[in-house]
C-alpha positions in Angstrom: -18.3 -102.3 3.7 -21.8 -102.5 5.2 -24.5 -100.4 3.6 -26.1 -97.7 5.6 -29.9 -97.8 4.5 -31.2 -95.6 6.8 -28.5 -92.9 5.2 -29.6 -93.6 2.1 -33.4 -92.9 2.7 -32.4 -89.9 4.6 -30.5 -88.6 1.8 -33.3 -89.5 -0.5 -35.6 -87.3 1.5 -33.4 -84.3 1.8 -32.4 -84.5 -1.9 -35.9 -84.4 -3.7 -38.6 -82.1 -2.2 -41.4 -84.7 -2.7 -40.6 -88.5 -2.6 -42.9 -91.6 -2.6 -41.5 -94.9 -1.3 -44.1 -97.0 -3.2 -44.6 -100.6 -4.8 -43.6 -100.5 -8.4 -42.9 -96.9 -10.4 -44.7 -93.7 -11.4 -45.2 -95.3 -14.9 -46.4 -99.0 -13.3 -47.4 -98.9 -9.8 -47.6 -102.3 -8.2 -50.5 -102.1 -5.7 -53.9 -100.0 -5.6 -52.5 -97.7 -2.9 -49.4 -96.9 -4.5 -51.3 -95.9 -7.7 -53.7 -94.1 -5.5 -50.8 -92.0 -4.2 -49.3 -91.4 -7.6 -52.3 -90.5 -9.3 -52.8 -87.6 -6.3 -49.4 -86.4 -6.4 -49.7 -85.9 -9.9 -52.8 -84.1 -10.0 -50.9 -81.0 -8.3 -48.7 -81.0 -11.7 -45.2 -80.9 -9.6 -42.4 -83.1 -10.1 -41.9 -85.8 -7.5 -39.3 -88.8 -7.4 -40.5 -92.1 -6.6 -38.6 -94.9 -4.9 -39.6 -98.6 -5.5 -39.2 -100.7 -2.7 -40.1 -104.1 -4.4 -36.5 -103.5 -6.5 -34.7 -103.6 -2.6 -36.1 -105.5 0.5 -33.4 -103.5 2.7 -34.9 -100.2 1.7 -38.5 -101.9 1.8 -37.9 -102.3 5.5 -35.5 -99.4 6.1 -38.3 -97.1 4.9 -40.7 -98.5 7.6 -37.9 -98.3 10.2 -37.1 -94.6 9.3 -40.7 -93.1 9.8 -41.8 -95.6 12.3 -44.7 -96.6 10.1 -45.8 -100.1 8.9 -46.9 -99.8 5.3 -46.1 -98.5 2.0 -46.5 -96.0 0.3 -45.0 -93.5 2.1 -44.8 -89.7 1.1 -42.2 -87.4 2.3 -42.6 -83.6 1.2 -39.8 -80.8 2.2 -38.2 -83.6 4.3 -41.4 -84.2 6.5 -43.3 -87.6 6.4 -46.7 -87.1 5.5 -48.2 -90.7 5.6 -49.2 -93.4 3.3 -52.2 -93.2 0.6 -55.1 -92.8 2.8 -53.5 -89.9 4.7 -52.8 -88.3 1.3 -56.4 -88.8 0.1 -57.6 -87.4 3.2 -55.4 -84.4 2.9 -56.1 -84.1 -0.7 -59.8 -84.1 0.0 -59.7 -81.4 2.8 -57.2 -79.0 0.7 -54.5 -79.5 3.0 -52.3 -81.1 0.6 -52.4 -78.4 -2.0 -50.4 -75.9 -0.3 -47.5 -78.6 0.8 -47.2 -79.3 -2.8 -47.4 -75.8 -4.4 -44.5 -74.5 -5.8 -42.2 -72.7 -3.0 -41.3 -69.2 -4.4 
């Protein structure tokens, strides 16, 4: 039986309100960009899921294909692709990120 990586990624994006595909884990990021993304998301005090793409080369490539975005980390909120570390940083600085991350009532 062959693996459907796109479906696995799609399921993760739909199952978790906020998900970050990154190098390493929330507790131990493996690159500076992933560390910065975790720090930004963590600053809002909302739970978020992380997926370590270094643990699975198929997911590492699959998430790039899924989003049509060439780099990791990649952040999804409410099923929508926001971008990578630089975009998260810009959205955080401008105040655009907070209303997206804030709890939904």
